[in-house]
C-alpha positions in Angstrom: 0.0 0.0 0.0 1.3 3.3 -1.0 0.2 6.6 0.3 0.2 9.6 -1.9 2.8 12.2 -1.1 0.4 15.0 -0.2 -1.7 12.8 2.1 1.5 11.6 3.9 2.7 15.2 4.3 -0.8 16.2 5.7 -0.8 13.2 8.1 2.7 14.0 9.3 1.7 17.7 9.8 -1.4 16.7 11.7 0.6 14.2 13.9 3.2 16.9 14.6 0.5 19.4 15.5 -1.1 16.9 17.8 2.2 16.0 19.4 2.9 19.7 19.9 -0.5 20.3 21.3 -0.5 17.4 23.7 3.1 17.0 24.6 5.0 20.3 24.1 2.3 22.9 25.0 1.7 21.6 28.6 5.4 21.7 29.2 5.7 25.2 27.7 2.8 26.4 29.9 4.5 24.9 33.0 7.7 26.6 31.9 6.0 30.0 31.6 4.3 29.5 34.9 7.6 28.6 36.6 9.2 31.6 34.9 6.6 34.0 36.3 7.0 32.5 39.8 10.7 32.9 39.5 10.2 36.6 38.6 7.9 37.0 41.6 10.4 35.4 44.0 13.2 37.5 42.6 11.1 40.7 43.1 10.3 39.5 46.7 14.0 38.8 47.3 15.1 42.2 46.0 12.4 44.0 48.1 13.6 42.1 51.2 17.2 42.9 50.4 16.4 46.6 50.1 14.4 46.5 53.3 17.2 44.9 55.3 19.8 47.2 53.7 17.7 50.2 54.8 17.4 48.8 58.3 21.2 48.2 58.3 21.8 51.8 57.2 19.5 53.1 59.9 21.2 51.0 62.5 24.6 52.3 61.6 23.3 55.9 61.6 21.9 55.4 65.1 25.2 53.9 66.2 27.0 56.9 64.9 24.6 59.3 66.6 24.7 57.6 70.0 25.9 60.7 71.7 23.0 62.7 70.2 20.5 60.1 71.4 22.1 60.3 74.8 21.5 64.0 74.8 17.8 63.5 73.9 17.5 61.0 76.8 19.0 63.6 79.1 16.6 66.2 77.8 13.5 63.9 78.4 14.5 61.7 81.3 12.6 58.5 81.8 13.9 58.3 85.4 11.0 59.0 87.9 13.6 60.0 90.5 13.5 63.8 90.6 16.6 64.0 92.8 19.0 64.7 89.9 16.8 67.5 88.6 16.5 69.1 92.1 20.3 68.8 92.6 20.9 70.4 89.2 18.6 73.3 90.0 20.3 73.8 93.4 23.9 73.6 91.9 23.1 75.9 89.0 21.6 78.5 91.3 24.7 78.3 93.6 27.1 78.5 90.6 25.3 81.7 89.5 25.4 83.4 92.9 21.9 82.7 94.0 20.7 81.4 97.3 17.9 78.8 97.2 15.5 79.6 100.0 13.1 76.9 99.1 12.6 74.5 96.2 9.6 72.2 96.0 7.6 70.2 93.6 4.5 72.2 92.9 2.8 69.8 90.5 3.3 66.8 88.3 0.8 66.0 85.6 0.5 63.9 82.4 1.1 66.0 79.3 0.1 65.6 75.7 0.7 62.4 73.8 3.8 62.1 71.6 4.2 59.8 68.6 3.3 56.1 69.0 1.3 56.6 72.2 4.2 57.7 74.4 3.0 60.3 77.0 5.1 63.0 78.5 4.8 64.2 82.1 5.0 67.9 83.0 6.8 68.5 86.3 6.7 72.0 87.8 9.1 73.2 90.5 8.7 76.3 92.6 11.9 78.0 93.5 12.4 80.9 96.0 15.7 82.5 95.3 17.7 85.3 96.9 20.3 87.3 94.9 21.0 90.0 92.3 19.6 90.5 88.9 22.8 89.5 87.0 22.8 86.2 89.0 19.2 85.6 88.0 20.1 86.3 84.4 23.0 83.8 84.6 20.7 81.2 86.2 18.2 81.5 83.4 20.9 81.3 80.7 22.3 78.2 82.4 18.8 76.6 82.4 18.4 77.5 78.7 21.8 76.0 77.8 21.1 72.8 79.7 20.7 69.6 77.8 17.5 69.1 79.9 14.4 70.9 78.8 13.4 73.6 81.2 10.7 76.2 80.8 10.4 79.1 83.1 6.6 79.7 83.3 6.5 82.6 85.8 8.8 85.0 87.7 7.8 87.0 90.6 10.0 89.8 92.1 10.1 90.7 95.7 9.4 94.2 97.0 12.8 94.9 98.6 14.5 98.1 97.5 18.1 96.9 97.6 20.1 93.8 96.9 19.7 90.9 97.6 16.4 90.6 95.9 13.7 87.9 96.4 12.7 85.9 93.2 10.1 83.3 92.9 10.2 81.1 89.8 8.0 78.4 88.4 10.2 76.0 86.3 8.6 73.3 84.2 10.5 70.3 82.9 9.4 67.2 81.1 9.8 63.5 81.5 8.3 60.4 79.9 
């Protein structure tokens, strides 16, 4: 039995098309699917790499700024012990030529909320001082130059006509 050449060519083409359709196309689809999954995994890997590189950079920046962060911790102390603050106020007054007649905690209250839910506490001290005006000016400049945050909310002057003068100050500081 002999087949005509055009019929044989047609059958071979049909068989090749069927083989391609049933054997090659499923593998090609699997290959395309795996290629797209590989692209997704590569994108995920690059994103994670960038994320960890950014964290690493931030970590080294924080390590390099450790002294600055220490100054911030000094400015907003988390220590509930107010002894250091009282001692600082007494020593600063003494260094500037003022005599501390009395120093007491007048109020301590929760302040506003900062970022991420952390709250600050406002702590107000009342100081009765005795000294001259230049000494008071030096004391206030020392408070302003301090790494700790101090805010003088009120000043009252005594009625004496000559030095030494009486001063009453309300000084507010913050803690968290």
